[in-house]
N, C-alpha and C positions, 0 to 999 in steps of 0.2 A: 504493499499499499504506500503509495507514494504523497508524502505531506507537502503540500504546496508552497506553503511559506519556506519551509526547511530548503526545498529546492530553489528557490528565488533568491534565498540569503546566499546559498552556495555561489550561484552565479553571479551575484552581485559581488561578494567577497575576491571571486576569482579575477572578476574585471578589477577592482581595486588593487588587486596585488601585482597583475601582469599586465594591465592596461589593454587587454583585448577581452572578446568573448570567447568561452570553449566552445569548440564545436561538437564535443561529445560529453555525456555524463552517462556514467556507468553505475549500477547498484547491485550489491550482491548481499542479501539478508543472512542472519544468523539463524542457529536452529536449537531445538530439544528434540531429545531424543525419548520414543515412547517405549519403545520394546527393543532389545537386544544391547545390552550396554557390554562394550569390551569385546564384541564377537567379530567386528567386521572385518577387522586385521587377521581374524582365522579364516575368514572366507564366507564366513555363515550371514544370512539377511540381516537388516534390522530396519526398523520403521520410526524414520525422525518426520518432524514436519518443521518448517521453515515458520521463522517470526516476524513481526513487524519490522523489528530493529534491524538494522543496516548498516552496511558501509556504502557510500555514494562518491565517485572520484569524478570531477570536471576537469577534463584537459584540452589541449588544443596542442598541435606539434608546432615545432621551432625551426629555425633554420642552423642549430649548431650541433654537436653530436652529444647533448648532456641532457639530463631529465634533472629539470627544476622543481623539487618537490616542497611544498608546503602542506599545513595541515590547519583546519578552522582553528584548533585549539593551539593557543601559544606554547603550550608546555612543551608542544612536540616542534624543536627547531626545525627551520626550514634548510634544506639540503642540496647541493649539487653536485648530480655524479655522472659519469660515463652512461650513454645509452648503450652503447656497445664498445668493447665488450664488457660484462657485469661481473665486478667482483662483489662477495657476500663475506664478511667475516663472522662465522657462525658462533664466533666464542663471545660475541658481544652482543648484550639485548640492546638492539639498536632498532627504534620502529620502523624505520625505514626498510628493514632488511625483508620483511614481509611484502612489500611491494615490488622489491627486487627480486623475491623469489618468484614472484607472479609473473614477471618481466622475463627474467631468465630462463622460467621453465617452458614458458609459451615460443622463446626466440629459439631456444635450443632444440626444441622438438619439431619445430617447423623448418631447422637446420636453415637458420637466417644467418647470414654472414655480415649483416649489417642491421642497423635499427634507427629509426627517424628520434631527433631531440623531442622532447614534448615538456610543456608547462602542465603541472598537476597541483590540484587542492585537492584535499581528500577530508571527508566530514564522515566520523563513524558516531553511531550512538548505540551499540551493543556494548553492554559494560564487559568490560576487558577483565580477563582471566575469571569469569566468573561461568565457564563451564557452557557457554552458549555459541562458541565458536568465533569470535572477533576475530582471530588471526585467521582461520581458514576463509572467512566472509574476505578477509582484507587480501589475501594471495588471490580469491577468485575474481574479484572486482580490480586486480593491478592486470590478471590476467588478460580479463577482458578489456579493459583499455588499451595494453599493449597490441592484444588485435585488432582493435578499432583504427587506433593510432597508425599501425604500419599495413593496415588492407588487409590482413589474413583473415581467409575466411574459414573458420572452424565450427563444428558442429559442439551441439552440448555435450553428448556422451565424451567426445574427444576431450573437450575442455575440462571436465570433471575429472578425466585421468591423469592429463597435464597437470592439473593443479594438486592431487593427490601426490602426485610424484615430487613436485617443486617444493614442499615444506621441508623437504629433506635437507634442502639449502639454506635451511636456519636451525638446522640440527635436530628436529623433532621428526616422528615418523607416526604414521596412524595406519588406517585401512582404508580410507576413502568415501567415509560415511558423509564427513562433513562437508566435503567439497561436490559430494554428489548432491545433495539436498540444497545447497546453496545455489549450485547451477541449475538444477531441474526441478525444483518445487513448483508447485503449483497451487492456485488459493483455494482454500477450505476444504483440501484433501493433506493426508500423510501419504507419505512415499514407501512402499515395501521396496527397500534397494537390496540388489542384490549383486554379485560380484563374480568376474571371469567367466561367459562376459558381463558388463556392468549393464543392467537392466534395473527399470524402477515401473512399478504397478501402484497407480493412484489407489488410494482406501479412502472413501469417504467418511468423512468425520460425522458426529451426531451434529444435525441441523441446530438444536438447543444446548449444545454442549460449549461448556465452559472448560480451559484449561488456564489453570493460575500459575506461573511461572514466578518465583519469588527469588530475590538476590540476598544472600548472605551479606554481601558487602567484602568478603574476604576472597581476595585476589590470588590468582594461582597464576602466574605467567610462565606458560610452557617452556619458550625459549630460555629465561632467566633461570629456571629451575631445570633445566635439560639432564642434569644428573641426580637429582634428588626426585621432588614432588611431581613434577609432571611425570618424568620418567618412569616413575614407580607405579604411578596409577594408569600410564599408557605406554609410554616410550621403551622403559625397561620391560614391561608386559609383551608388547610387541616382540622382542628379542626373544623373551623366555619362551612365548608359546611357539616361536620358530625352532629353537633349541629343541625344545619337547617334541614337536611334530620331527626333525630330523632323527633325533634319537629312537623315537617311536618306529619311524618308516624302517631304520637300519635294524630293530631288533626284530622286527617282524620279516626280514630277510626281502623287503621288498626292493626290486633291481634297479627302481629309479629313484631310490630314497634321497638321492642328494637334491632333487627337483622338488620333494615334498617339504614345501617350507612353509606352508599353512596347514593347521589340524584338519582342515577339510580336505586338503591332498591326500593325507594319509587315510583318512575316514573312506573315501571314495577309492583311491588305488587298494585297499585291503581288502575290500568288498564287505566289510560288516557293515552292520545296521549302527545307525546311530547312537540307539540306544545300548549297544554293547561297547561303546567305545569309554565309558567311564570305569568300567571293568578292566579294559586292556590298559587305560593309562595308570591305574593302580598296581597292575602287576609289571608293570616293564619302568614306571619311573618313582624314583624313591620320595618321600616326605621329606621337609626341610631344603637347606640350601644344597647348591650346587656350586663348585669354583668354577674358573674358567679353566683350570686344569683339569676338572672332573668332566667337563663337557668335552674338552678336546679328549680326554682320553676314551671317554663313550663314542665318539665319531671318528676316532684314530684321524684326527686333524692335528697340524701343528699350529704353533701361535698363528703364524701368518695367515695360514688357510683359516682358522678360527674367526680372525678379524675380517677376512674377505669375504666368507661365505653365511656368518651368522651373527657377528656384534657389527654395530653401528658406530660411528663418529663419536656420538654421545654415550655411548654404553663401554666404551673399549679400556676405560679405569675402572668399570664397574668390578667389585670383587666377589659378589654370592648374587646367586642368581634362584629364584623359587620356580620349580618347574612342574609340582605338585602341591595344591594346596593341602 
């Protein structure tokens, strides 16, 4: 739902800052998830819905090889960076990294060797760090802006997939739900999102239903806490689930065990019913913590192979992993 007054304010502030009118305005909503928490990165379907709160970007191209990026809120300092190539320091919690991730993901996937300079003004009203996917909406909005500014024609499904991968540029890793609903949301419905391939099925919400989304006002910035809070709830769990899937696949004697990087891959390749998987997990995975050495031994991988095939840049220094609660 577009707030006309906010839209007009964005246009006016853009004109005041850059001395010209924007040629495009892009929008991406946040989301809440109704069913399926922390299972998208294991390959299983989820049921999110978009919310009114969103990220909007007003932009126009310029004649430089630079992105001049400002935010409606003065707390976020204006920045000027190269339009191409794009460098992102994922060790720093810098608000512009999410915009750059969207641009970099889109342009690299499209095999672009050049990119236009742009003047950009960002306005976001999704509470940051509140679990409503403000960062994913920012990445999606940025990628959409990059596609329009560079005259790149891309479908919604491809855009969602690109944005899911692009968040790795800021040191986080998920399963694709947040980006899929931000790109593909429809009014008055939730979406049953399934993966590999990415598909969405509208689920009509009760006509008189009311969903109350509350904000505790406790912020959890997932990039800033990439090695602790966020990653323990999601990023480290992504790696833990990946390690668990690989170990299960190897112990079950699957010939293609190295490609079974999600639990759904093991489930399908093994031929077992979903209801049988908890018993298989209990049979083959120990409770308690695994060290990196434990995982290496289970998979017969050396340290370098473990880093390349299992861990991520944000979990390389993690010492303990829980593969079975």
